[in-house]
C-alpha positions as CSV (number, residue, x, y, z in Angstrom):
1,M,-42.8,-35.4,22.1
2,N,-44.7,-32.6,24.4
3,R,-44.1,-29.1,23.6
4,K,-42.0,-28.5,26.7
5,N,-39.4,-31.0,25.7
6,A,-39.6,-29.7,22.0
7,I,-38.4,-26.0,23.4
8,R,-35.9,-27.4,25.6
9,I,-34.6,-28.8,22.6
10,I,-34.8,-26.1,20.0
11,L,-33.8,-23.2,22.4
12,P,-30.0,-24.5,22.9
13,V,-29.7,-24.9,18.9
14,V,-31.3,-21.4,18.2
15,F,-28.9,-20.3,20.9
16,I,-26.0,-22.0,19.6
17,F,-26.9,-20.9,16.1
18,I,-26.8,-17.1,17.0
19,A,-23.4,-17.4,18.9
20,V,-21.7,-19.1,15.9
21,C,-23.1,-16.3,13.5
22,Y,-22.1,-13.6,16.0
23,Y,-18.5,-15.1,16.4
24,N,-18.2,-15.4,12.7
25,S,-19.2,-11.9,12.0
26,L,-16.2,-10.9,14.6
27,Q,-13.6,-12.6,12.3
28,I,-12.1,-11.9,9.3
29,N,-10.0,-14.3,6.6
30,E,-6.8,-13.0,4.8
31,D,-7.2,-12.2,1.5
32,M,-4.4,-14.8,-0.2
33,E,-5.6,-13.6,-3.6
34,L,-4.5,-9.8,-2.9
35,G,-1.3,-11.0,-1.5
36,N,-0.5,-13.2,-4.5
37,R,-1.3,-9.9,-6.3
38,I,0.8,-7.4,-4.3
39,Q,3.9,-10.0,-4.5
40,S,3.4,-10.0,-8.4
41,A,3.2,-6.5,-8.9
42,V,6.4,-6.2,-6.7
43,A,8.1,-8.6,-8.5
44,Q,7.2,-7.1,-11.8
45,S,8.4,-3.8,-10.7
46,L,11.8,-5.1,-9.4
47,Q,12.6,-6.3,-13.2
48,Q,12.0,-3.0,-14.6
49,S,15.1,-0.9,-15.0
50,E,13.6,2.0,-13.3
51,A,11.5,0.3,-10.9
52,E,7.8,1.5,-11.4
53,A,5.6,2.5,-8.1
54,V,2.6,0.0,-7.0
55,A,-0.3,1.5,-6.4
56,L,-2.0,-0.9,-4.2
57,K,-5.7,0.6,-5.0
58,E,-5.2,-0.8,-8.7
59,L,-4.7,-4.4,-7.2
60,T,-7.9,-4.5,-5.1
61,T,-11.6,-5.8,-6.0
62,F,-13.1,-4.0,-3.0
63,Q,-13.5,-0.9,-1.7
64,W,-11.1,0.6,0.9
65,D,-10.5,4.2,1.7
66,T,-7.3,3.5,4.2
67,L,-4.4,1.3,4.5
68,Y,-2.8,0.9,7.9
69,V,0.1,-0.8,8.1
70,I,0.8,-3.1,11.8
71,K,4.2,-3.5,12.1
72,P,5.5,-6.8,14.0
73,Y,4.5,-7.2,17.4
74,N,2.1,-4.6,17.6
75,D,-1.1,-6.1,18.9
76,V,-4.1,-5.7,16.4
77,K,-6.9,-5.2,18.9
78,V,-4.9,-2.4,20.9
79,F,-3.9,-0.8,17.1
80,C,-7.6,-0.8,16.3
81,K,-8.8,0.6,19.6
82,E,-6.0,3.4,19.1
83,Y,-7.3,4.3,15.3
84,N,-11.1,4.0,16.1
85,I,-11.4,0.9,13.7
86,G,-14.0,-1.6,14.1
87,Y,-12.0,-4.7,15.7
88,K,-12.0,-8.1,13.9
89,M,-10.2,-10.8,14.7
90,I,-7.5,-11.8,12.6
91,Q,-5.1,-14.3,12.6
92,Y,-1.7,-13.0,13.0
93,G,1.5,-14.2,14.6
94,Y,3.1,-11.5,16.2
95,N,6.4,-12.3,14.5
96,E,9.0,-10.1,13.4
97,D,9.3,-11.7,9.3
98,S,5.5,-10.0,8.3
99,V,3.4,-7.2,8.3
100,L,-0.1,-6.9,8.5
101,L,-1.6,-4.6,5.7
102,V,-5.2,-3.7,6.8
103,F,-7.7,-2.2,4.4
104,V,-10.4,-0.3,5.7
105,S,-13.7,1.3,4.6
106,D,-15.6,3.7,7.1
107,N,-13.4,2.4,9.9
108,K,-14.4,-1.0,9.4
109,I,-11.8,-3.8,8.1
110,V,-12.5,-5.1,4.6
111,A,-9.5,-7.2,3.8
112,Y,-6.0,-7.8,5.4
113,V,-2.9,-9.6,4.1
114,D,-0.3,-10.6,6.1
115,Y,2.9,-9.7,4.1
116,K,6.0,-11.2,4.3
117,R,8.7,-8.7,4.8
118,E,10.9,-10.4,2.5
119,D,8.7,-9.4,-0.5
120,G,8.9,-5.5,0.4
121,D,9.8,-4.3,4.1
122,F,6.8,-2.9,4.8
123,A,8.2,-2.3,8.6
124,Q,11.0,0.0,7.6
125,R,11.1,3.3,9.9
126,N,10.1,5.6,7.0
127,I,6.7,3.6,6.1
128,K,3.9,5.7,8.3
129,E,1.0,3.2,9.9
130,K,-1.6,5.1,7.9
131,Y,-2.5,5.7,4.0
132,S,-5.4,7.4,2.1
133,A,-6.0,4.9,-0.8
134,E,-5.0,7.4,-3.3
135,N,-1.5,7.7,-1.4
136,A,-0.8,4.1,-0.9
137,V,1.5,3.9,-3.9
138,F,4.9,2.1,-3.1
139,R,8.4,1.9,-4.8
140,F,10.3,-1.3,-4.3
141,S,14.1,-1.9,-4.7
142,R,16.5,-4.8,-3.8
143,G,19.5,-3.9,-1.8
144,E,23.1,-5.3,-2.2
145,D,22.0,-7.9,0.6
146,A,18.9,-8.9,-1.5
147,W,16.4,-7.4,0.8
148,I,13.5,-5.6,-0.6
149,S,13.2,-2.1,0.5
150,V,10.0,-0.1,0.4
151,E,9.7,3.8,-0.2
152,D,6.2,5.6,-0.2
153,Q,5.3,8.5,-2.2
154,M,6.9,10.9,0.2
155,G,10.1,9.3,0.1
156,M,9.9,9.1,-3.8
157,N,9.4,12.7,-4.0
158,K,12.1,13.8,-1.9
159,A,14.4,11.7,-4.1
160,R,13.4,13.4,-7.0
């Protein structure tokens, strides 16, 4: 094989490799383990006679400074642009039965959880879109209709 043919073969392979690496750097996979830890913490909290608050910072194994709650039907790309967050492709169905809990460090997405509303309704009107890591503390309660309501620290402090 002469040098010209080798370049014709190697150059496209290198280009494809770079394109695949770039594409992978733009996407992030859901942190299923974190989702399971949150669900477990909520279930434990609900078993207490006085529901204990759940601090999301205590459930994570990575550094983050801000939690964003992306409610149903919000476009992730538009949301990231609005809050000046480095956009990563997230697999999300834009449906009403879940919310995205997006964990950010230095304006870059480091993890996310597609959280089912039946396990805790973060889409409620009283839940804000942005929380610092220290303020991402929530209390959960089961209503008469078995729906699990979520209350943030502001709501917890008002109730006292």
